[in-house]
Backbone as JSON Lines, residues from 0, in Angstrom:
{"i":0,"aa":"M","n":[-115.52,106.26,-11.15],"ca":[-114.26,105.62,-10.84],"c":[-113.97,105.79,-9.36]}
{"i":1,"aa":"L","n":[-113.56,104.71,-8.73],"ca":[-113.21,104.73,-7.32],"c":[-111.87,104.02,-7.16]}
{"i":2,"aa":"P","n":[-110.76,104.73,-7.36],"ca":[-109.46,104.07,-7.29],"c":[-109.09,103.69,-5.87]}
{"i":3,"aa":"G","n":[-108.26,102.7,-5.78],"ca":[-107.74,102.24,-4.5],"c":[-106.58,101.31,-4.74]}
{"i":4,"aa":"H","n":[-106.0,100.8,-3.69],"ca":[-104.85,99.91,-3.83],"c":[-105.25,98.53,-4.34]}
{"i":5,"aa":"E","n":[-106.37,98.02,-3.86],"ca":[-106.86,96.72,-4.3],"c":[-108.27,96.88,-4.82]}
{"i":6,"aa":"L","n":[-108.57,96.26,-5.92],"ca":[-109.86,96.42,-6.56],"c":[-110.57,95.08,-6.69]}
{"i":7,"aa":"L","n":[-111.87,95.12,-6.67],"ca":[-112.69,93.94,-6.9],"c":[-113.51,94.19,-8.15]}
{"i":8,"aa":"G","n":[-113.62,93.2,-8.98],"ca":[-114.37,93.37,-10.22],"c":[-114.89,92.05,-10.74]}
{"i":9,"aa":"R","n":[-115.34,92.05,-11.98],"ca":[-115.82,90.85,-12.66],"c":[-115.02,90.65,-13.93]}
{"i":10,"aa":"V","n":[-114.72,89.41,-14.24],"ca":[-113.99,89.08,-15.47],"c":[-114.9,89.39,-16.65]}
{"i":11,"aa":"V","n":[-114.4,90.2,-17.59],"ca":[-115.19,90.57,-18.77],"c":[-114.65,89.96,-20.05]}
{"i":12,"aa":"E","n":[-113.41,89.45,-19.99],"ca":[-112.81,88.87,-21.19],"c":[-111.68,87.94,-20.75]}
{"i":13,"aa":"V","n":[-111.51,86.81,-21.42],"ca":[-110.38,85.92,-21.15],"c":[-109.74,85.52,-22.48]}
{"i":14,"aa":"G","n":[-108.46,85.26,-22.44],"ca":[-107.76,84.79,-23.63],"c":[-107.93,83.3,-23.82]}
{"i":15,"aa":"P","n":[-107.52,82.8,-24.98],"ca":[-107.73,81.39,-25.3],"c":[-106.97,80.41,-24.4]}
{"i":16,"aa":"K","n":[-105.9,80.86,-23.74],"ca":[-105.11,79.97,-22.88],"c":[-105.48,80.1,-21.4]}
{"i":17,"aa":"V","n":[-106.43,80.96,-21.08],"ca":[-106.82,81.16,-19.68],"c":[-107.68,79.99,-19.22]}
{"i":18,"aa":"T","n":[-107.3,79.41,-18.09],"ca":[-108.05,78.27,-17.55],"c":[-108.57,78.51,-16.14]}
{"i":19,"aa":"K","n":[-108.0,79.48,-15.43],"ca":[-108.38,79.69,-14.04],"c":[-109.54,80.66,-13.85]}
{"i":20,"aa":"F","n":[-109.89,81.41,-14.88],"ca":[-110.94,82.42,-14.75],"c":[-111.95,82.26,-15.88]}
{"i":21,"aa":"K","n":[-113.19,82.6,-15.56],"ca":[-114.27,82.55,-16.56],"c":[-115.01,83.89,-16.56]}
{"i":22,"aa":"V","n":[-115.52,84.3,-17.7],"ca":[-116.27,85.54,-17.81],"c":[-117.42,85.52,-16.79]}
{"i":23,"aa":"G","n":[-117.57,86.63,-16.09],"ca":[-118.63,86.76,-15.09],"c":[-118.18,86.49,-13.67]}
{"i":24,"aa":"E","n":[-117.05,85.83,-13.47],"ca":[-116.56,85.53,-12.11],"c":[-116.02,86.79,-11.43]}
{"i":25,"aa":"A","n":[-116.15,86.84,-10.12],"ca":[-115.55,87.91,-9.33],"c":[-114.04,87.69,-9.28]}
{"i":26,"aa":"C","n":[-113.3,88.8,-9.24],"ca":[-111.84,88.68,-9.2],"c":[-111.23,89.91,-8.53]}
{"i":27,"aa":"G","n":[-110.03,89.77,-8.05],"ca":[-109.25,90.89,-7.56],"c":[-108.35,91.38,-8.68]}
{"i":28,"aa":"V","n":[-108.12,92.67,-8.75],"ca":[-107.36,93.26,-9.83],"c":[-106.27,94.15,-9.26]}
{"i":29,"aa":"G","n":[-105.1,94.1,-9.87],"ca":[-103.99,94.95,-9.45],"c":[-104.07,96.34,-10.05]}
{"i":30,"aa":"C","n":[-103.03,97.11,-9.88],"ca":[-103.02,98.5,-10.33],"c":[-102.85,98.66,-11.83]}
{"i":31,"aa":"F","n":[-102.35,97.63,-12.51],"ca":[-102.3,97.66,-13.96],"c":[-102.71,96.31,-14.49]}
{"i":32,"aa":"V","n":[-103.21,96.28,-15.71],"ca":[-103.8,95.05,-16.21],"c":[-103.2,94.55,-17.52]}
{"i":33,"aa":"D","n":[-102.29,95.27,-18.1],"ca":[-101.72,94.81,-19.36],"c":[-100.42,95.55,-19.65]}
{"i":34,"aa":"S","n":[-99.57,94.93,-20.43],"ca":[-98.34,95.52,-20.91],"c":[-98.0,94.84,-22.24]}
{"i":35,"aa":"C","n":[-96.97,95.32,-22.92],"ca":[-96.66,94.77,-24.25],"c":[-96.09,93.36,-24.16]}
{"i":36,"aa":"R","n":[-95.42,93.04,-23.08],"ca":[-94.79,91.73,-22.84],"c":[-93.62,91.44,-23.76]}
{"i":37,"aa":"D","n":[-93.21,92.43,-24.55],"ca":[-92.1,92.22,-25.48],"c":[-90.87,93.07,-25.2]}
{"i":38,"aa":"C","n":[-91.02,94.19,-24.52],"ca":[-89.88,95.08,-24.29],"c":[-88.97,94.51,-23.19]}
{"i":39,"aa":"E","n":[-87.82,95.13,-23.04],"ca":[-86.84,94.69,-22.05],"c":[-87.41,94.66,-20.63]}
{"i":40,"aa":"M","n":[-88.17,95.68,-20.28],"ca":[-88.73,95.76,-18.92],"c":[-89.75,94.64,-18.68]}
{"i":41,"aa":"C","n":[-90.62,94.39,-19.65],"ca":[-91.62,93.32,-19.51],"c":[-90.94,91.96,-19.38]}
{"i":42,"aa":"K","n":[-89.94,91.72,-20.2],"ca":[-89.25,90.44,-20.17],"c":[-88.48,90.23,-18.87]}
{"i":43,"aa":"D","n":[-88.11,91.32,-18.21],"ca":[-87.44,91.24,-16.91],"c":[-88.43,91.14,-15.76]}
{"i":44,"aa":"G","n":[-89.74,91.11,-16.07],"ca":[-90.76,91.0,-15.03],"c":[-91.19,92.33,-14.43]}
{"i":45,"aa":"D","n":[-90.81,93.41,-15.07],"ca":[-91.17,94.75,-14.57],"c":[-92.2,95.39,-15.49]}
{"i":46,"aa":"E","n":[-93.35,94.72,-15.64],"ca":[-94.38,95.19,-16.57],"c":[-94.89,96.59,-16.24]}
{"i":47,"aa":"N","n":[-94.82,96.97,-14.97],"ca":[-95.27,98.32,-14.6],"c":[-94.38,99.41,-15.18]}
{"i":48,"aa":"Y","n":[-93.2,99.05,-15.66],"ca":[-92.3,100.0,-16.32],"c":[-92.24,99.76,-17.83]}
{"i":49,"aa":"C","n":[-93.26,99.13,-18.38],"ca":[-93.32,98.8,-19.8],"c":[-92.91,99.99,-20.66]}
{"i":50,"aa":"L","n":[-91.94,99.78,-21.55],"ca":[-91.44,100.85,-22.41],"c":[-92.46,101.27,-23.46]}
{"i":51,"aa":"N","n":[-93.43,100.41,-23.74],"ca":[-94.46,100.72,-24.72],"c":[-95.76,101.18,-24.07]}
{"i":52,"aa":"G","n":[-95.75,101.33,-22.77],"ca":[-96.91,101.84,-22.05],"c":[-97.81,100.76,-21.51]}
{"i":53,"aa":"M","n":[-97.84,100.63,-20.2],"ca":[-98.73,99.65,-19.58],"c":[-100.15,100.2,-19.56]}
{"i":54,"aa":"T","n":[-101.13,99.33,-19.43],"ca":[-102.53,99.73,-19.32],"c":[-102.91,99.71,-17.85]}
{"i":55,"aa":"G","n":[-103.24,100.86,-17.32],"ca":[-103.61,100.95,-15.92],"c":[-105.06,100.55,-15.69]}
{"i":56,"aa":"T","n":[-105.35,100.16,-14.48],"ca":[-106.69,99.76,-14.1],"c":[-107.65,100.95,-14.07]}
{"i":57,"aa":"Y","n":[-107.16,102.11,-13.74],"ca":[-108.01,103.26,-13.48],"c":[-108.44,103.99,-14.74]}
{"i":58,"aa":"N","n":[-109.48,103.51,-15.4],"ca":[-110.07,104.16,-16.58],"c":[-109.12,104.3,-17.75]}
{"i":59,"aa":"S","n":[-108.17,103.4,-17.9],"ca":[-107.24,103.46,-19.03],"c":[-107.87,102.87,-20.28]}
{"i":60,"aa":"D","n":[-107.47,103.41,-21.42],"ca":[-107.88,102.84,-22.69],"c":[-106.98,101.66,-23.03]}
{"i":61,"aa":"K","n":[-107.5,100.72,-23.78],"ca":[-106.77,99.54,-24.21],"c":[-105.6,99.97,-25.09]}
{"i":62,"aa":"K","n":[-104.39,99.45,-24.81],"ca":[-103.22,99.78,-25.61],"c":[-102.7,98.59,-26.41]}
{"i":63,"aa":"H","n":[-102.84,97.39,-25.86],"ca":[-102.21,96.23,-26.46],"c":[-103.21,95.2,-26.98]}
{"i":64,"aa":"G","n":[-104.49,95.53,-26.94],"ca":[-105.5,94.69,-27.55],"c":[-105.93,93.47,-26.76]}
{"i":65,"aa":"R","n":[-105.53,93.36,-25.5],"ca":[-105.85,92.16,-24.74],"c":[-106.87,92.38,-23.64]}
{"i":66,"aa":"V","n":[-107.16,93.6,-23.27],"ca":[-108.15,93.88,-22.23],"c":[-109.07,94.99,-22.71]}
{"i":67,"aa":"P","n":[-110.33,95.01,-22.25],"ca":[-111.23,96.08,-22.68],"c":[-110.82,97.41,-22.08]}
{"i":68,"aa":"G","n":[-110.94,98.46,-22.85],"ca":[-110.71,99.81,-22.33],"c":[-111.96,100.32,-21.68]}
{"i":69,"aa":"N","n":[-111.9,101.51,-21.12],"ca":[-113.06,102.04,-20.38],"c":[-114.28,102.22,-21.28]}
{"i":70,"aa":"Q","n":[-114.09,102.39,-22.57],"ca":[-115.23,102.53,-23.47],"c":[-115.94,101.2,-23.7]}
{"i":71,"aa":"D","n":[-115.29,100.07,-23.35],"ca":[-115.86,98.76,-23.58],"c":[-116.55,98.16,-22.35]}
{"i":72,"aa":"T","n":[-116.32,98.72,-21.18],"ca":[-116.86,98.12,-19.96],"c":[-118.3,98.51,-19.74]}
{"i":73,"aa":"K","n":[-119.03,97.64,-19.09],"ca":[-120.43,97.9,-18.76],"c":[-120.57,97.99,-17.26]}
{"i":74,"aa":"T","n":[-121.35,98.93,-16.78],"ca":[-121.53,99.06,-15.33],"c":[-122.79,98.38,-14.89]}
């Protein structure tokens, strides 16, 4: 793991409504990659304060079922 403010990676999974990214493409990634999207904080646009726990980029396990956790990634 090499944490930093901005990360570069490859898309490993996309949802059915994703049109701008394809698996295998290079991408920039923020400090967190998922949230519940249902709590008050998420609905207000503050996903980093998710009341149900956001999924961080830095070796976090999958919490909401939409992104692979560290056990699912391949190096």
